C-alpha positions in Angstrom: 130.2 85.8 109.5 128.8 83.6 112.1 130.5 80.3 113.3 129.8 77.5 111.0 129.5 73.9 112.2 128.7 72.4 108.8 130.0 72.9 105.4 127.8 75.1 103.0 126.2 72.6 100.6 126.4 73.2 96.8 123.2 75.0 95.3 123.4 72.6 92.4 119.9 71.2 91.4 121.2 69.1 88.6 120.0 71.3 85.7 123.4 71.9 84.3 122.9 74.2 81.2 124.3 77.7 80.9 122.5 80.8 79.8 123.9 83.5 77.4 126.0 85.0 80.3 127.4 81.7 81.3 125.4 81.3 84.5 124.0 77.9 85.2 120.2 77.9 84.6 119.7 75.7 87.7 121.8 77.3 90.5 122.7 80.6 88.6 126.5 80.1 89.5 129.2 81.3 87.0 131.5 78.8 85.4 134.4 79.8 87.8 132.0 79.6 90.9 130.9 76.1 89.8 134.5 74.8 89.1 136.0 76.3 92.3 133.2 75.5 94.7 135.2 73.0 96.7 138.1 75.3 97.1 135.9 78.1 98.6 135.7 78.7 102.3 132.2 78.8 103.9 132.2 82.6 103.8 132.9 82.8 100.1 130.3 79.9 99.5 127.6 82.0 101.3 128.6 85.1 99.2 128.2 83.1 96.0 124.8 81.8 97.1 123.6 85.5 97.7 124.9 86.5 94.3 123.0 83.6 92.8 119.7 84.6 94.5 120.2 88.1 93.1 120.9 86.9 89.6 117.9 84.7 89.7 115.7 87.7 90.8 117.1 89.9 88.0 116.5 87.1 85.5 112.9 86.7 86.5 112.3 90.5 86.3 113.8 90.7 82.7 110.8 88.9 81.2 108.7 92.0 80.5 108.1 93.3 84.0 105.8 96.0 82.8 103.6 93.6 80.8 103.4 91.1 83.7 102.5 93.9 86.2 99.8 95.2 83.8 98.3 91.6 83.6 98.5 91.2 87.3 96.9 94.6 87.9 94.1 93.9 85.5 93.3 90.6 87.2 93.2 92.2 90.6 90.9 95.0 89.4 88.5 92.5 87.8 88.3 90.4 91.0 87.9 93.5 93.3 84.5 94.5 94.6 83.6 98.1 93.9 84.1 100.4 96.7 81.1 102.1 98.4 83.0 105.3 98.4 83.4 105.5 94.6 80.9 107.4 92.5 79.0 104.9 90.5 79.7 105.0 86.8 76.7 105.6 84.3 77.1 101.9 83.0 76.6 100.4 86.4 73.4 102.3 87.3 69.9 100.7 86.8 67.7 102.1 84.2 65.0 104.6 85.4 61.9 102.4 86.2 58.8 103.8 87.8 58.1 101.7 90.9 54.7 101.0 92.2 54.5 101.4 95.9 50.8 101.5 96.2 50.6 98.1 98.0 53.4 99.0 100.5 52.3 99.6 104.0 54.2 101.1 106.8 
């Protein structure tokens, strides 16, 4: 690890509730990590913070990632402009109308 001039601050955000695995909902530290934080050296504190980041990402991905991905994909497709390279579908084409070009001059 690199030379540290300052102590690594606690990642606590004051939301002290535990989930079903015993991790804090605010900082994602385990009970032991919260209780022993002051005894940890800076190297150990940084490792705990990295673990907390990983736990938070895993927890966010647990909430139906396939369903969320499908919703995001549908929203993106709805907002996208059709490509000029795509073959137009039959629903997007205009009905056959006889156009009168008799007044058109070159």
